[in-house]
C-alpha positions as CSV (number, residue, x, y, z in Angstrom):
1,M,149.0,141.7,142.4
2,L,149.8,144.7,140.6
3,T,146.2,146.0,141.8
4,V,147.1,145.2,145.3
5,A,150.8,147.0,144.8
6,I,149.3,149.9,143.5
7,S,146.4,150.0,146.5
8,F,149.2,149.6,149.2
9,L,151.4,152.5,147.6
10,S,148.0,154.7,147.6
11,L,147.3,153.7,151.3
12,T,151.3,154.8,152.3
13,L,150.5,157.9,150.4
14,V,147.6,158.7,152.4
15,Y,149.4,157.5,155.8
16,F,152.1,159.6,154.9
17,L,150.2,162.7,154.4
18,L,148.1,162.2,157.7
19,G,150.9,161.2,159.6
20,M,152.9,164.6,158.3
21,Y,149.6,166.6,159.4
22,R,149.0,165.0,162.8
23,P,151.2,162.1,163.9
24,R,149.0,161.3,166.8
25,W,146.3,160.1,164.0
26,V,148.8,157.5,162.4
27,L,150.9,156.4,165.8
28,F,148.2,156.1,168.3
29,G,149.6,153.8,170.3
30,M,152.6,156.1,171.1
31,K,152.7,158.6,174.0
32,D,154.5,161.3,172.1
33,P,154.6,160.5,168.5
34,G,156.8,162.6,166.2
35,R,156.9,163.0,162.4
36,I,160.6,161.4,162.1
37,W,158.4,157.7,163.0
38,V,156.2,158.7,160.3
39,I,158.9,159.0,157.9
40,V,160.4,155.6,158.8
41,V,157.3,153.7,158.4
42,T,156.6,155.5,155.0
43,A,160.0,154.5,154.0
44,L,159.4,151.1,155.1
45,A,156.1,150.9,153.2
46,L,157.4,152.7,149.8
47,M,160.0,149.7,149.7
48,A,157.5,147.0,150.4
49,G,155.4,148.4,147.8
50,M,157.4,148.9,145.0
51,T,159.3,145.3,145.9
52,L,155.5,144.1,145.3
53,Y,155.1,146.2,142.1
54,G,158.3,144.7,140.7
55,E,157.5,141.3,141.4
56,G,154.0,141.6,140.0
57,L,155.6,143.2,136.7
58,K,157.5,140.1,136.7
59,Q,154.9,137.9,136.9
60,K,152.7,139.6,134.2
61,Q,155.5,139.6,131.8
62,E,155.9,135.7,132.4
63,I,152.6,135.0,132.0
64,V,152.3,137.2,128.7
65,S,155.7,135.1,127.3
66,E,153.9,131.6,128.3
67,K,150.9,132.8,126.0
68,V,153.0,133.6,123.2
69,T,155.2,130.8,123.2
70,K,152.3,128.3,123.7
71,A,150.1,129.7,121.0
72,P,149.4,127.0,118.4
73,A,150.7,127.3,114.9
74,K,148.0,128.3,112.4
75,T,149.6,126.2,109.4
76,E,149.1,122.6,110.1
77,V,149.9,120.1,107.4
78,K,147.5,117.4,106.7
79,A,148.3,114.0,105.1
80,P,146.4,113.9,101.9
81,P,143.7,111.1,101.9
82,A,144.6,107.9,100.9
83,I,143.7,106.7,97.2
84,K,142.0,103.0,96.8
85,A,143.1,101.3,94.0
86,K,140.0,99.7,91.8
87,P,140.0,96.3,91.6
88,K,139.7,94.8,88.0
């Protein structure tokens, strides 16, 4: 999930840069696009991307903590073999 968040944030950065240069390139459906709409869309995308990144970090920490707690103990105590008595 972290790679998805990083990819989303990088695309948001590209969207912002293109939108600041030529708003018509990223807001192609509007009649008269302005830079304020590019800023609004970028802000919303940044909030979504950072939320996704935070959840990905939380998920990664949970996976790591589960691996640590489920690790088998290396010191296993085995019962000694039974001693059989010799018949007389």
